[in-house]
Backbone bond lengths (Angstrom), bond angles and torsions (degrees), N, CA, C in turn:
res aa  C-N    CA-C-N  psi(-1)  N-CA   C-N-CA  omega(-1)  CA-C   N-CA-C  phi
1 M - - - 1.461 - - 1.546 107.80 -
2 S 1.266 117.40 130.84 1.448 122.96 -178.26 1.513 108.41 -77.29
3 A 1.357 115.94 153.81 1.447 119.87 179.44 1.537 110.98 -64.43
4 S 1.365 113.36 -33.24 1.481 115.90 -176.16 1.498 114.09 -68.43
5 S 1.359 118.67 -21.97 1.472 121.12 -178.38 1.511 111.78 -91.20
6 L 1.357 117.84 -10.41 1.478 121.69 -175.77 1.518 113.06 -60.04
7 P 1.368 119.82 -47.38 1.449 121.48 -179.16 1.546 114.36 -55.91
8 F 1.338 115.11 -36.50 1.474 119.82 -179.47 1.511 109.61 -69.23
9 V 1.272 118.89 -38.91 1.483 122.28 179.22 1.560 108.22 -65.50
10 V 1.266 115.68 -47.04 1.525 120.16 178.71 1.498 108.89 -59.51
11 G 1.320 116.60 -41.88 1.484 118.84 -179.90 1.479 112.48 -63.82
12 A 1.392 114.61 -42.77 1.461 118.52 -179.76 1.520 111.32 -62.64
13 N 1.402 115.65 -40.13 1.442 117.94 178.04 1.505 111.98 -61.97
14 T 1.359 115.77 -40.43 1.446 121.28 -179.33 1.541 111.16 -61.48
15 V 1.324 116.67 -40.72 1.474 120.17 179.91 1.543 107.32 -68.39
16 E 1.342 117.88 -42.22 1.459 119.33 -179.71 1.520 111.77 -65.17
17 D 1.347 115.55 -36.76 1.436 118.48 -179.71 1.558 109.72 -68.72
18 Q 1.347 115.34 -37.86 1.476 118.46 -179.62 1.540 107.77 -64.41
19 R 1.300 116.05 -44.50 1.528 120.66 -179.38 1.509 109.05 -61.29
20 A 1.315 119.25 -40.66 1.452 123.53 179.26 1.539 108.86 -62.93
21 R 1.342 115.87 -45.03 1.477 117.99 178.50 1.521 111.81 -62.38
22 W 1.347 116.80 -42.79 1.453 120.06 176.32 1.520 111.93 -58.73
23 E 1.334 116.50 -41.76 1.468 119.06 -176.32 1.493 109.23 -69.34
24 R 1.397 119.10 -38.18 1.427 122.07 -179.27 1.561 108.50 -65.19
25 K 1.323 114.65 -40.61 1.455 119.43 -178.85 1.519 109.87 -67.02
26 R 1.312 117.93 -42.10 1.431 123.25 179.95 1.507 110.71 -63.74
27 S 1.304 117.59 -45.50 1.448 123.05 -179.76 1.524 111.98 -64.25
28 R 1.349 113.72 -43.48 1.446 118.61 -179.60 1.546 110.73 -62.32
29 T 1.319 116.44 -46.10 1.467 120.40 -178.69 1.503 112.24 -69.20
30 A 1.345 116.89 -36.87 1.425 120.17 173.49 1.522 114.92 -59.58
31 K 1.329 112.65 -38.97 1.499 119.84 175.52 1.545 111.26 -63.65
32 E 1.348 114.46 -41.26 1.474 119.88 178.36 1.538 109.54 -64.92
33 L 1.377 116.90 -39.60 1.446 120.97 -178.97 1.520 109.55 -64.75
34 L 1.328 116.56 -39.59 1.484 119.90 177.96 1.501 110.72 -67.42
35 E 1.300 119.76 -42.67 1.475 121.93 -179.65 1.559 110.96 -63.22
36 T 1.303 115.03 -44.52 1.486 117.03 -177.54 1.560 109.60 -74.81
37 E 1.351 117.86 -25.33 1.440 121.01 174.81 1.564 111.59 -65.92
38 H 1.288 114.80 -40.09 1.472 121.89 176.59 1.545 110.56 -61.17
39 K 1.345 115.25 -44.18 1.418 119.70 -179.63 1.506 113.08 -67.39
40 Y 1.354 114.89 -36.24 1.445 122.60 179.92 1.554 108.95 -67.81
41 L 1.294 117.25 -37.81 1.502 122.17 -178.24 1.574 106.29 -69.82
42 E 1.312 118.10 -38.03 1.483 120.94 176.44 1.525 110.44 -60.07
43 Q 1.323 117.35 -44.18 1.480 123.01 -179.70 1.504 108.02 -67.04
44 L 1.286 119.52 -43.97 1.482 124.25 -177.23 1.508 107.87 -64.79
45 D 1.294 117.72 -33.27 1.462 120.77 179.81 1.545 111.03 -66.25
46 L 1.357 114.82 -32.14 1.467 118.88 176.08 1.509 110.49 -62.14
47 V 1.336 116.60 -40.16 1.450 118.79 -177.85 1.546 109.45 -67.63
48 L 1.285 115.12 -44.56 1.491 119.29 -179.53 1.570 111.07 -63.60
49 T 1.308 116.40 -34.29 1.456 119.03 176.84 1.512 112.45 -71.46
50 A 1.301 117.01 -32.93 1.434 123.02 -176.09 1.517 114.13 -81.43
51 K 1.345 116.74 4.15 1.457 120.49 -177.27 1.523 109.77 -69.59
52 G 1.344 117.70 -28.46 1.470 121.64 -179.25 1.529 111.25 69.17
53 T 1.322 116.40 -148.43 1.472 119.86 -175.26 1.537 110.70 -116.20
54 L 1.307 114.34 45.06 1.489 119.11 176.15 1.514 112.11 -63.53
55 K 1.296 117.74 157.08 1.479 121.38 179.61 1.529 107.24 -67.30
56 P 1.361 114.80 150.64 1.459 119.92 -176.63 1.538 114.32 -53.49
57 A 1.285 116.71 -41.95 1.512 119.80 -178.90 1.488 109.15 -64.87
58 V 1.331 119.45 -39.65 1.467 121.03 -179.29 1.491 110.92 -70.84
59 L 1.347 114.35 -38.83 1.500 120.72 177.23 1.505 109.99 -58.99
60 E 1.311 117.24 -42.79 1.427 120.46 -177.96 1.542 111.21 -66.93
61 T 1.342 116.14 -40.14 1.488 119.01 -179.62 1.521 111.65 -66.82
62 I 1.349 118.78 -37.85 1.450 119.50 -178.83 1.498 114.42 -82.33
63 F 1.257 117.42 -42.71 1.466 121.27 -170.98 1.545 112.96 -104.07
64 G 1.356 117.27 -19.52 1.469 119.08 174.99 1.502 111.43 53.32
65 P 1.380 115.02 -133.34 1.492 120.00 -178.62 1.484 115.41 -85.23
66 L 1.302 117.03 32.09 1.499 119.35 -171.61 1.522 110.39 -65.64
67 E 1.297 118.57 -39.97 1.484 119.41 178.26 1.547 112.67 -64.49
68 S 1.330 114.23 -37.30 1.529 117.93 174.59 1.527 112.82 -65.80
69 L 1.324 117.72 -35.34 1.432 123.54 175.48 1.518 110.95 -64.63
70 Y 1.354 113.11 -45.24 1.501 120.15 178.13 1.538 108.74 -58.99
71 S 1.321 117.48 -45.30 1.456 123.98 -177.55 1.520 110.55 -61.01
72 A 1.393 116.44 -46.08 1.432 121.24 -178.48 1.501 111.82 -62.50
73 S 1.330 117.67 -43.38 1.471 122.26 178.43 1.529 112.18 -67.36
74 H 1.316 114.65 -34.36 1.462 118.21 178.45 1.523 111.97 -66.78
75 V 1.328 116.64 -41.72 1.487 120.64 175.20 1.536 110.35 -63.91
76 L 1.297 116.43 -41.48 1.482 121.06 178.77 1.549 108.14 -58.41
77 S 1.344 117.15 -47.55 1.505 119.17 -176.97 1.536 108.71 -63.70
78 L 1.322 121.33 -36.36 1.420 122.11 178.49 1.548 111.33 -63.14
79 H 1.301 115.58 -42.22 1.479 119.48 174.76 1.502 113.46 -62.86
80 L 1.364 114.31 -39.52 1.474 117.32 -177.20 1.540 107.62 -68.36
81 E 1.351 117.58 -35.83 1.466 120.19 -178.51 1.545 110.13 -61.75
82 K 1.355 116.36 -33.61 1.446 120.92 179.91 1.499 113.90 -88.34
83 G 1.348 117.27 -3.31 1.413 121.20 -179.02 1.555 113.27 79.70
84 N 1.300 117.58 13.13 1.456 123.77 179.13 1.507 111.70 -89.56
85 L 1.349 114.68 68.11 1.482 121.12 -172.00 1.481 110.78 -63.88
86 G 1.382 117.94 -48.14 1.400 122.56 -175.44 1.540 113.91 -59.79
87 P 1.388 117.55 -55.98 1.446 120.70 179.30 1.546 111.17 -61.95
88 G 1.341 117.08 -37.82 1.435 118.98 179.77 1.515 113.46 -62.40
89 L 1.314 116.73 -44.16 1.438 120.56 -179.85 1.553 111.93 -73.27
90 E 1.291 116.95 -32.49 1.447 122.81 175.88 1.570 110.04 -62.64
91 N 1.269 115.58 -40.64 1.468 123.11 178.94 1.546 108.97 -69.85
92 F 1.376 114.43 -43.47 1.478 120.74 -178.71 1.536 111.00 -59.82
93 C 1.346 113.38 -36.40 1.497 119.14 -176.47 1.549 110.35 -57.79
94 Q 1.311 117.31 -31.01 1.462 119.33 -175.12 1.501 113.45 -69.86
95 S 1.348 117.83 -15.19 1.438 122.25 -176.98 1.572 113.16 -104.72
96 L 1.348 112.38 5.02 1.495 112.78 -173.74 1.539 116.98 -65.94
97 D 1.309 117.30 -32.94 1.466 120.95 173.62 1.509 114.15 -52.93
98 L 1.346 115.55 -32.22 1.421 120.68 -179.34 1.552 112.96 -57.60
99 Y 1.330 115.00 -34.24 1.495 121.60 -178.68 1.532 107.93 -65.94
100 G 1.350 116.74 -42.07 1.483 119.57 -179.42 1.538 110.53 -64.95
101 H 1.314 117.98 -43.57 1.457 123.50 179.10 1.526 110.23 -63.32
102 Y 1.339 115.12 -40.35 1.461 120.95 179.26 1.545 110.25 -62.62
103 A 1.327 115.42 -44.36 1.450 119.61 177.90 1.543 113.01 -63.00
104 E 1.331 116.19 -41.19 1.503 120.30 177.25 1.536 111.82 -61.93
105 N 1.312 117.37 -28.51 1.430 122.44 -175.02 1.565 113.71 -94.94
106 L 1.290 115.85 -6.80 1.487 119.97 -172.05 1.468 114.23 -63.03
107 E 1.313 118.71 -42.06 1.417 123.93 179.55 1.574 111.32 -61.01
108 Q 1.337 115.92 -47.80 1.460 122.27 178.15 1.512 108.44 -65.44
109 A 1.331 118.82 -36.89 1.470 120.38 179.63 1.513 110.83 -61.69
110 N 1.296 118.38 -43.02 1.485 119.33 -179.57 1.531 109.91 -68.67
111 K 1.287 119.72 -35.71 1.499 122.30 177.21 1.544 109.75 -64.11
112 T 1.330 116.72 -44.22 1.458 119.72 -179.66 1.499 111.96 -68.85
113 L 1.331 116.67 -35.16 1.488 120.09 178.66 1.515 109.04 -65.19
114 K 1.329 118.25 -45.89 1.523 121.40 177.09 1.533 111.18 -58.34
115 E 1.329 114.96 -41.62 1.450 119.22 177.57 1.498 113.36 -60.70
116 Q 1.344 115.72 -45.06 1.446 120.10 -179.82 1.557 111.53 -63.93
117 L 1.312 113.69 -40.07 1.486 119.74 -179.83 1.540 109.04 -64.27
118 R 1.312 117.69 -32.05 1.450 122.03 178.77 1.550 112.10 -75.85
119 K 1.310 116.91 -35.96 1.482 122.69 -171.70 1.499 113.38 -99.56
120 N 1.311 117.46 -38.76 1.442 122.86 -172.28 1.528 113.52 -99.10
121 K 1.322 113.46 101.56 1.469 120.17 -170.82 1.542 109.63 -70.29
122 S 1.317 116.75 -40.64 1.492 119.52 -179.91 1.505 113.91 -64.75
123 F 1.374 115.72 -37.18 1.467 120.35 177.25 1.503 109.82 -69.22
124 R 1.339 117.32 -39.12 1.450 120.37 178.56 1.485 112.38 -61.47
125 R 1.386 116.28 -41.13 1.512 118.80 176.37 1.523 112.12 -66.35
126 F 1.343 113.95 -41.83 1.514 119.87 -179.24 1.532 109.92 -61.56
127 K 1.336 115.22 -47.51 1.447 120.89 -177.89 1.589 109.28 -60.59
128 K 1.303 116.66 -44.59 1.486 120.90 -176.54 1.559 107.99 -65.21
129 L 1.362 115.61 -37.77 1.488 118.35 179.28 1.513 110.85 -64.50
130 Q 1.336 116.02 -42.86 1.459 120.66 -179.13 1.543 110.82 -62.21
131 E 1.336 115.55 -40.25 1.453 120.27 -175.45 1.500 113.56 -71.58
132 T 1.353 118.12 -11.93 1.435 121.71 175.70 1.516 113.72 -82.24
133 R 1.390 113.66 -10.19 1.478 116.56 175.29 1.491 112.70 -62.66
134 P 1.328 117.11 145.39 1.522 119.59 -177.50 1.522 111.61 -60.94
135 Q 1.289 118.78 -29.27 1.457 120.91 -177.12 1.557 112.11 -62.95
136 F 1.346 116.95 -28.50 1.495 121.92 -179.08 1.566 109.78 -72.49
137 Q 1.316 116.59 -19.36 1.488 121.55 176.13 1.547 110.41 50.38
138 G 1.332 116.43 41.07 1.454 121.54 174.79 1.518 113.51 82.23
139 R 1.382 118.07 -0.88 1.473 118.67 -178.94 1.539 108.85 -85.01
140 E 1.359 113.56 163.49 1.474 119.86 175.58 1.569 107.42 -104.45
141 L 1.320 112.43 165.50 1.499 118.77 179.29 1.490 112.24 -58.19
142 E 1.330 116.69 -34.91 1.483 121.85 179.00 1.565 111.54 -61.40
143 D 1.351 114.98 -31.86 1.472 119.45 -177.77 1.538 110.34 -72.45
144 L 1.337 115.14 -23.37 1.473 117.47 -175.60 1.504 113.21 -93.73
145 L 1.334 117.79 -16.02 1.476 118.68 -177.83 1.548 115.07 -57.07
146 P 1.403 117.23 -39.47 1.486 117.69 -179.71 1.542 113.44 -74.18
147 L 1.389 119.13 1.35 1.464 120.89 -174.54 1.508 115.88 -52.95
148 P 1.311 119.19 -45.01 1.440 119.42 -178.47 1.513 113.21 -59.74
149 L 1.327 117.88 -37.96 1.442 119.70 179.61 1.481 112.09 -74.27
150 Q 1.317 118.70 -33.63 1.469 118.70 175.10 1.499 110.86 -69.02
151 R 1.283 116.85 -32.47 1.480 123.22 -178.86 1.529 109.05 -69.14
152 L 1.342 115.22 -38.36 1.449 120.26 179.34 1.564 111.17 -58.04
153 Q 1.343 115.12 -44.11 1.457 119.44 178.64 1.525 109.83 -64.29
154 H 1.330 116.20 -37.81 1.477 119.29 -179.60 1.523 110.27 -66.80
155 K 1.399 116.18 -41.46 1.416 119.99 176.93 1.558 113.02 -58.30
156 M 1.302 113.23 -45.92 1.455 118.47 179.59 1.542 111.40 -57.13
157 Y 1.364 115.59 -45.30 1.482 120.36 -178.01 1.567 109.03 -62.01
158 K 1.339 113.62 -47.45 1.544 119.08 -176.09 1.520 109.22 -64.99
159 M 1.309 116.56 -42.19 1.502 118.37 -177.50 1.468 111.00 -64.38
160 K 1.330 116.33 -42.68 1.464 119.36 -179.68 1.519 112.30 -58.56
161 H 1.366 114.44 -42.36 1.494 119.21 -175.59 1.520 113.87 -85.46
162 A 1.352 114.97 -21.43 1.440 116.45 -178.62 1.491 112.99 -86.52
163 F 1.291 118.35 -34.80 1.453 120.84 -172.26 1.503 116.45 -116.90
164 I 1.333 118.00 10.73 1.427 120.24 -177.13 1.543 112.19 -65.68
165 C 1.323 116.01 -24.69 1.458 120.34 178.85 1.576 111.70 -106.12
166 D 1.327 115.89 11.95 1.478 118.04 -176.55 1.512 110.17 -67.62
167 N 1.342 116.23 133.77 1.485 119.11 175.46 1.479 110.25 -128.79
168 S 1.362 116.50 29.19 1.461 118.95 179.31 1.512 109.93 -83.12
169 K 1.314 115.97 -177.98 1.464 120.53 179.45 1.508 114.07 -65.61
170 Y 1.336 115.54 -13.61 1.509 119.29 -179.91 1.536 109.16 -101.81
171 A 1.322 118.91 12.87 1.494 120.64 -177.58 1.504 112.24 -57.64
172 A 1.350 118.73 -42.08 1.445 122.35 -176.70 1.553 108.22 -66.78
173 I 1.335 118.81 -42.02 1.464 122.02 179.56 1.532 109.76 -63.86
174 I 1.311 115.93 -44.48 1.462 120.60 -178.06 1.540 108.97 -62.93
175 S 1.354 115.09 -44.72 1.472 118.52 -178.58 1.525 109.72 -62.40
176 E 1.319 117.61 -40.70 1.495 121.25 -179.46 1.522 109.63 -66.28
177 T 1.346 114.53 -39.98 1.474 117.42 -178.73 1.566 110.58 -64.49
178 V 1.292 117.29 -43.38 1.443 121.13 178.44 1.519 109.50 -60.17
179 K 1.326 116.81 -42.84 1.494 120.76 177.40 1.532 111.03 -59.98
180 S 1.345 114.86 -47.64 1.497 120.99 -178.97 1.539 110.54 -60.95
181 V 1.313 116.62 -45.46 1.452 121.25 -178.85 1.525 110.83 -64.33
182 C 1.306 116.90 -37.19 1.495 122.34 176.13 1.578 110.94 -63.43
183 E 1.331 114.56 -43.65 1.447 119.38 177.34 1.516 112.72 -60.44
184 V 1.310 115.28 -48.42 1.464 119.29 -179.64 1.583 109.95 -66.23
185 S 1.319 118.00 -37.84 1.451 121.92 177.15 1.550 111.23 -58.83
186 H 1.289 111.78 -41.62 1.489 117.49 177.61 1.535 111.76 -66.96
187 W 1.318 116.46 -37.57 1.454 121.44 176.04 1.513 108.97 -63.56
188 V 1.330 118.92 -47.35 1.511 121.84 176.42 1.525 111.53 -60.06
189 Q 1.357 118.59 -45.50 1.425 122.42 -178.92 1.555 109.53 -61.06
190 D 1.346 117.83 -40.90 1.422 122.78 -179.67 1.532 111.29 -64.15
191 I 1.320 117.09 -35.87 1.478 122.08 174.58 1.521 110.05 -63.89
192 F 1.331 117.61 -44.72 1.456 123.17 178.46 1.511 111.40 -63.64
193 D 1.294 117.82 -43.65 1.449 124.19 -177.91 1.563 109.24 -63.53
194 K 1.285 115.71 -42.83 1.469 118.89 -177.69 1.544 110.35 -70.32
195 R 1.380 115.46 -36.29 1.468 119.15 177.34 1.524 110.47 -66.44
196 E 1.308 117.06 -43.11 1.498 120.88 -179.22 1.549 108.70 -66.01
197 N 1.355 116.47 -38.74 1.447 118.78 177.57 1.548 110.99 -62.58
198 S 1.289 116.81 -43.45 1.462 121.05 179.55 1.507 111.41 -61.44
199 L 1.327 118.19 -38.66 1.484 122.12 176.46 1.514 111.83 -65.04
200 Q 1.377 118.21 -36.54 1.450 123.82 178.21 1.521 110.51 -66.66
201 L 1.312 114.72 -44.63 1.478 120.93 -179.79 1.520 110.48 -61.36
202 L 1.336 114.28 -46.68 1.440 120.80 178.99 1.542 112.08 -62.32
203 R 1.321 115.57 -38.62 1.473 120.70 -178.90 1.530 110.50 -65.03
204 V 1.379 116.60 -44.17 1.440 120.83 178.83 1.522 110.32 -66.12
205 Q 1.356 117.35 -39.59 1.451 121.07 -179.68 1.521 108.11 -59.19
206 K 1.305 119.19 -44.87 1.408 122.05 -178.82 1.545 113.84 -69.39
207 L 1.328 115.70 -23.34 1.466 119.85 178.49 1.545 111.58 -72.78
208 L 1.355 115.12 -30.09 1.476 119.89 -174.70 1.515 109.91 -85.96
209 K 1.326 114.14 138.50 1.528 118.94 -178.39 1.521 108.43 -71.40
210 G 1.278 113.74 136.26 1.497 120.76 176.11 1.542 111.72 73.01
211 Q 1.310 115.27 -174.50 1.455 122.18 -176.97 1.527 112.15 -117.08
212 K 1.314 119.15 10.76 1.454 121.45 -175.69 1.531 112.25 -64.91
213 T 1.350 115.22 -39.40 1.477 120.21 177.16 1.516 109.55 -88.75
214 Q 1.309 118.45 114.80 1.419 122.92 -177.92 1.550 109.64 -91.26
215 V 1.289 116.89 103.13 1.435 122.08 177.52 1.505 112.68 -84.98
216 L 1.327 116.35 -36.82 1.431 121.17 -177.38 1.560 110.04 -78.88
217 T 1.304 113.57 89.52 1.456 121.39 -179.83 1.542 109.83 -124.14
218 P 1.316 118.29 132.91 1.508 119.83 179.54 1.493 110.61 -58.01
219 G 1.324 116.05 137.69 1.454 122.32 175.74 1.581 113.03 87.05
220 R 1.282 117.64 -8.15 1.485 122.44 179.70 1.524 108.59 -83.22
221 W 1.375 114.88 136.71 1.472 120.10 177.22 1.525 109.94 -120.67
222 Y 1.308 115.32 134.14 1.464 122.81 175.58 1.586 107.53 -74.58
223 I 1.359 114.24 138.25 1.450 119.11 -178.55 1.550 111.50 -116.12
224 R 1.367 114.93 -58.45 1.440 118.15 -179.54 1.531 111.48 -164.38
225 E 1.317 117.89 175.45 1.415 122.32 179.67 1.576 108.30 -153.28
226 G 1.318 116.62 160.79 1.444 120.59 176.65 1.508 113.16 166.60
227 W 1.326 114.12 165.88 1.492 119.71 177.69 1.516 111.44 -86.19
228 L 1.343 114.92 133.56 1.474 120.60 176.54 1.522 107.54 -138.51
229 L 1.307 114.10 156.48 1.471 121.04 178.29 1.543 108.39 -92.52
230 V 1.394 114.41 131.69 1.446 119.51 176.12 1.528 108.61 -96.47
231 V 1.350 114.94 124.23 1.484 120.95 -178.43 1.536 105.23 -91.63
232 P 1.374 114.95 117.05 1.477 116.63 179.04 1.473 114.33 -70.99
233 S 1.373 117.00 156.51 1.492 119.91 -178.44 1.519 111.49 -71.55
234 K 1.349 115.83 -28.28 1.483 118.42 177.51 1.547 108.63 -107.00
235 G 1.297 116.65 -175.99 1.416 121.02 -171.26 1.540 114.88 -80.74
236 E 1.336 113.72 54.12 1.469 121.06 177.80 1.510 110.27 -98.83
237 E 1.325 113.20 173.49 1.486 118.35 -179.35 1.560 109.34 -74.89
238 L 1.310 115.90 153.98 1.424 121.47 172.81 1.554 111.41 -64.25
239 K 1.310 115.52 143.50 1.474 119.57 -178.11 1.532 108.16 -117.88
240 C 1.329 115.29 127.25 1.447 119.68 178.50 1.565 107.77 -88.05
241 R 1.313 113.86 128.30 1.455 118.83 -176.91 1.516 108.19 -135.61
242 M 1.347 115.33 152.03 1.444 121.81 174.30 1.531 106.23 -92.88
243 F 1.335 115.79 129.69 1.487 120.89 -179.96 1.523 109.25 -113.68
244 F 1.299 114.93 139.02 1.485 122.62 176.38 1.510 105.04 -120.19
245 L 1.356 117.61 119.94 1.448 122.65 178.68 1.476 110.77 -103.71
246 F 1.330 114.17 127.04 1.510 119.78 178.29 1.539 105.00 -121.63
247 S 1.313 115.73 -179.08 1.460 122.31 -174.65 1.526 110.98 -70.48
248 D 1.342 117.00 -21.82 1.452 119.92 -177.02 1.521 115.97 -126.55
249 I 1.321 119.31 -15.57 1.453 122.24 -179.79 1.542 111.94 -141.36
250 L 1.310 114.65 163.85 1.470 123.48 173.19 1.541 106.65 -124.29
251 I 1.271 116.80 125.62 1.506 122.57 -178.42 1.480 108.79 -108.52
252 A 1.327 116.10 129.85 1.517 121.37 174.34 1.548 106.25 -108.14
253 A 1.348 116.90 134.74 1.403 120.60 -178.72 1.529 109.95 -142.98
254 K 1.334 112.70 159.25 1.494 117.88 177.17 1.504 108.95 -127.96
255 P 1.306 120.02 158.28 1.469 121.34 -179.71 1.521 109.19 -69.88
256 C 1.390 113.88 144.86 1.458 118.50 173.14 1.516 107.92 -74.93
257 H 1.318 115.34 168.08 1.432 120.55 -179.34 1.554 111.07 -60.38
258 P 1.332 116.12 130.67 1.529 118.74 -175.94 1.524 113.21 -61.30
259 L 1.319 118.34 -17.93 1.493 120.61 -178.65 1.529 111.62 -101.00
260 H 1.288 117.60 5.85 1.447 121.08 176.53 1.563 109.82 -65.01
261 L 1.328 116.21 134.84 1.446 119.71 -174.28 1.466 114.11 -66.15
262 L 1.378 118.88 -36.17 1.453 122.23 -175.66 1.481 114.32 -107.11
263 N 1.320 117.62 -31.36 1.505 121.41 -170.21 1.477 115.02 -116.37
264 S 1.372 119.04 24.10 1.456 121.70 -175.69 1.533 111.92 -61.87
265 N 1.307 116.62 -26.05 1.445 120.08 -178.08 1.505 114.88 -108.48
266 K 1.385 113.33 19.80 1.470 119.88 -176.76 1.536 109.81 -114.17
267 L 1.331 112.93 177.09 1.420 120.51 178.18 1.542 112.37 -121.75
268 S 1.276 113.62 142.90 1.516 119.09 -179.73 1.585 108.34 -100.41
269 C 1.345 111.63 123.61 1.511 115.91 -177.45 1.526 107.91 -72.08
270 Q 1.345 114.99 129.09 1.492 122.45 -178.25 1.541 110.02 -100.63
271 A 1.239 118.38 -35.61 1.449 123.25 -177.20 1.532 115.10 -160.21
272 V 1.285 117.84 147.68 1.463 122.44 173.44 1.532 108.10 -120.93
273 Y 1.307 117.30 120.88 1.449 122.36 -174.62 1.552 110.06 -109.44
274 P 1.317 118.62 108.94 1.485 118.10 173.29 1.505 113.82 -62.46
275 L 1.284 120.08 140.70 1.504 122.92 -177.02 1.511 111.57 -93.68
276 Q 1.334 118.36 -4.24 1.442 119.79 -173.10 1.499 111.45 -62.47
277 Q 1.356 118.09 -36.87 1.447 119.45 -178.11 1.507 109.33 -122.34
278 C 1.355 114.60 48.47 1.476 121.79 -179.14 1.495 110.04 -110.96
279 S 1.322 114.94 145.36 1.523 120.46 170.67 1.502 108.65 -127.32
280 V 1.307 116.10 140.98 1.480 122.60 -172.72 1.533 109.72 -118.66
281 D 1.345 117.15 132.89 1.443 119.39 179.36 1.555 106.75 -144.74
282 K 1.389 111.68 152.00 1.436 117.45 172.36 1.526 110.59 -89.45
283 V 1.316 118.78 124.75 1.425 119.84 179.75 1.548 106.93 -81.29
284 F 1.265 118.79 -43.58 1.462 122.27 169.63 1.545 106.45 -152.58
285 G 1.265 116.78 176.82 1.415 117.42 -175.07 1.532 114.42 105.76
286 H 1.305 115.17 12.20 1.487 120.21 -177.60 1.542 112.14 -71.57
287 T 1.386 116.68 -18.27 1.423 120.10 -179.15 1.524 107.79 -111.69
288 W 1.297 115.47 178.54 1.543 118.41 -178.93 1.523 108.14 -86.37
289 S 1.302 118.45 52.06 1.427 124.85 173.42 1.555 108.28 -88.58
290 Q 1.296 116.96 -173.01 1.445 120.18 -174.59 1.545 110.98 -79.80
291 G 1.277 116.97 102.06 1.468 119.77 174.63 1.516 115.75 76.36
292 G 1.304 116.03 -164.25 1.456 121.45 -179.36 1.502 112.49 -175.12
293 L 1.307 115.76 174.87 1.503 124.40 -177.39 1.491 108.82 -133.05
294 L 1.363 116.39 133.36 1.431 121.79 174.94 1.499 110.43 -112.83
295 S 1.323 114.27 146.50 1.481 119.96 177.64 1.544 107.14 -117.74
296 L 1.323 115.12 121.59 1.466 121.26 176.91 1.563 107.14 -111.21
297 S 1.286 113.25 114.38 1.522 117.53 -177.08 1.539 109.70 -103.37
298 F 1.360 113.29 124.85 1.478 121.33 176.05 1.520 107.28 -115.58
299 P 1.293 119.37 167.56 1.444 121.23 -177.72 1.523 115.63 -52.55
300 H 1.347 117.16 -36.79 1.438 119.37 -177.81 1.533 116.74 -124.10
301 K 1.377 113.22 15.19 1.456 118.28 -178.50 1.512 112.27 -161.59
302 T 1.319 116.72 147.47 1.444 120.97 173.67 1.555 108.87 -119.29
303 L 1.249 116.29 128.34 1.493 120.84 -176.21 1.553 109.30 -113.19
304 L 1.302 114.01 124.05 1.471 120.96 179.98 1.579 109.11 -105.83
305 L 1.337 113.56 117.48 1.490 119.09 -178.98 1.494 110.37 -115.97
306 M 1.346 115.33 135.08 1.468 120.39 -173.92 1.539 109.40 -127.43
307 S 1.337 115.41 151.46 1.427 121.85 172.44 1.563 106.51 -147.09
308 S 1.338 115.91 147.66 1.440 119.71 177.88 1.526 109.93 -85.91
309 N 1.387 117.79 -6.25 1.427 122.07 -176.99 1.565 107.63 -99.73
310 Q 1.339 116.86 115.43 1.449 121.58 -175.86 1.516 112.34 -62.02
311 Q 1.356 117.09 -46.65 1.455 121.76 -177.55 1.555 108.16 -62.50
312 E 1.349 116.31 -41.16 1.489 119.79 -176.66 1.526 110.15 -64.23
313 I 1.351 117.55 -41.40 1.450 120.03 -179.24 1.552 110.47 -68.01
314 N 1.328 115.71 -35.09 1.430 120.34 -179.62 1.574 110.25 -70.28
315 D 1.354 115.91 -38.29 1.473 118.91 175.85 1.531 110.51 -66.58
316 W 1.329 120.18 -39.95 1.376 122.36 179.11 1.525 111.08 -65.00
317 Y 1.316 116.11 -40.18 1.452 122.52 179.10 1.554 110.83 -58.58
318 Q 1.306 114.85 -48.73 1.458 122.26 179.89 1.494 111.68 -63.80
319 S 1.289 117.42 -43.85 1.489 123.09 177.92 1.520 113.41 -64.08
320 L 1.344 115.12 -43.16 1.498 117.67 177.86 1.534 112.25 -68.22
321 K 1.321 115.41 -42.05 1.454 116.89 176.82 1.508 113.57 -59.08
322 A 1.338 115.95 -43.43 1.480 121.38 -179.45 1.546 107.71 -65.03
323 A 1.284 118.71 -42.64 1.512 122.49 -176.75 1.540 108.60 -65.18
324 V 1.330 116.72 -43.77 1.483 122.49 -176.68 1.520 106.44 -67.27
């Protein structure tokens, strides 16, 4: 062998070694995906068994397309067992929309389940009997309802890491599947984010005395809340206020009188500041000294907010800047 040909041989071996490593990694992760898919199907089977003999309309409201999701994952596991990754994932892709619809229905499903447990004595007994089985491991049926959505996230993670270096004849199918799973995962996450935001808006609305301040507004997003000191423009005492920051407004509130018969545990809204024409600046607190002061400038008012906690004032500054 000539010296001039040696680098090419070394390079070829390096490429072959890399491909071998990719294949080992892909095979190992595919095996893990299959093993966890089997475990997931066992758990999902517990849910399907615990449905009892509810009326069809109630079953549809609570469990929705659960049987179709089970069937799709079962077919996928059969393909994985045979090493048919491409066809298996291509078939699985056709059921992805079911996950989005399942996520949209999950809140109503939990409400209907609670209602049935309250009204339906025979279903309540049946459910409790099912949950005593060792396979439930102390969990309740409600704990298992989000399983398909949790599994979707796990599938996305595994597919990304298992097949990112795949160069087989199914590479295009696998790549498209990963893309589709990511899109549906984002759809599901968006549903959860909106639901969580609605709960936060409702919580704040209930905290405020009366209904004069409308927190529940379409398109509004909750960001953060906390106690801050308001620095008066004149030589008055500092006032401690609870602030709620949303995507479009800042609400200042103070506690109601502790002896008030109805509102002792509520807050009274003092002011609502629109963020549309607001500018935020740090008056001091640029270093890691004790606390800091923020200046919020509105068209007809300047609000000075202070905290003795440096991290807290920095977090508020970043949140306010982002909201504005």
